[in-house]
C-alpha positions in Angstrom: 17.8 -2.7 6.4 14.5 -1.9 7.7 12.9 0.8 9.3 13.2 0.6 13.2 11.1 3.3 15.3 13.4 5.6 18.0 11.8 8.6 21.2 14.5 10.3 22.9 14.8 13.0 25.3 16.9 15.5 23.9 18.8 18.0 26.7 21.6 20.6 26.1 23.0 23.0 29.2 22.8 26.3 26.5 20.0 27.1 24.4 22.6 29.0 22.1 23.9 25.3 21.4 23.0 23.7 18.3 21.4 20.6 18.0 23.6 19.2 15.4 21.2 18.7 12.1 18.8 20.4 10.2 14.5 19.1 9.1 13.0 19.8 6.2 9.7 19.6 5.0 6.7 19.3 7.4 3.0 19.6 7.7 3.2 23.0 6.8 4.9 22.3 3.8 2.5 19.4 2.5 5.7 16.8 3.1 7.0 14.6 5.9 9.5 16.0 8.5 12.4 14.6 7.6 16.6 15.0 8.7 18.2 17.1 5.8 21.4 17.3 7.8 23.1 15.8 10.6 26.1 18.0 11.1 27.8 16.4 14.1 27.3 13.8 16.9 23.6 14.5 18.2 23.9 14.0 22.0 24.4 10.7 21.7 21.8 9.3 18.9 23.0 7.6 15.7 20.4 9.4 13.6 20.8 9.6 10.0 20.0 12.0 6.8 16.4 11.2 5.4 14.8 9.9 8.6 11.4 11.0 9.0 10.7 12.8 12.6 7.5 11.8 13.4 7.4 13.7 16.5 9.1 16.6 17.7 8.2 18.6 20.2 4.3 17.2 20.5 4.4 18.8 16.9 4.9 17.8 12.6 4.9 21.4 12.0 8.0 22.8 10.3 8.2 25.8 11.4 6.5 25.3 14.8 9.0 22.5 15.9 12.5 24.5 14.7 10.7 27.9 16.5 10.0 25.3 20.1 13.8 23.5 19.3 15.6 26.9 19.1 14.4 28.3 22.0 14.2 24.6 24.4 17.2 23.2 26.4 15.0 19.9 25.4 12.8 18.1 24.0 10.9 14.5 22.9 12.2 13.8 19.5 10.4 10.0 17.7 11.5 9.3 14.7 11.6 6.4 12.0 15.2 5.5 10.9 15.5 4.2 7.8 12.1 5.4 7.3 12.5 8.0 3.8 14.2 7.0 0.5 15.1 10.1 -0.7 
């Protein structure tokens, strides 16, 4: 399967509602930012484990992206589906 780029704006009504996925890596860990786990449908997006996150909240640092996502009711995500083999 060829890798496919996806851009989407994600919105939620309550900042206490989980986004539905976890990520690992990031520039601060010397590894690409990658989807680690998908716990349930992610607001209509078809994302999978090992998809490569190109940009989350205008950054590629894990701790900064995670903090912004946790606090924000919306953000922009860009990823490369099928972009990471492991």
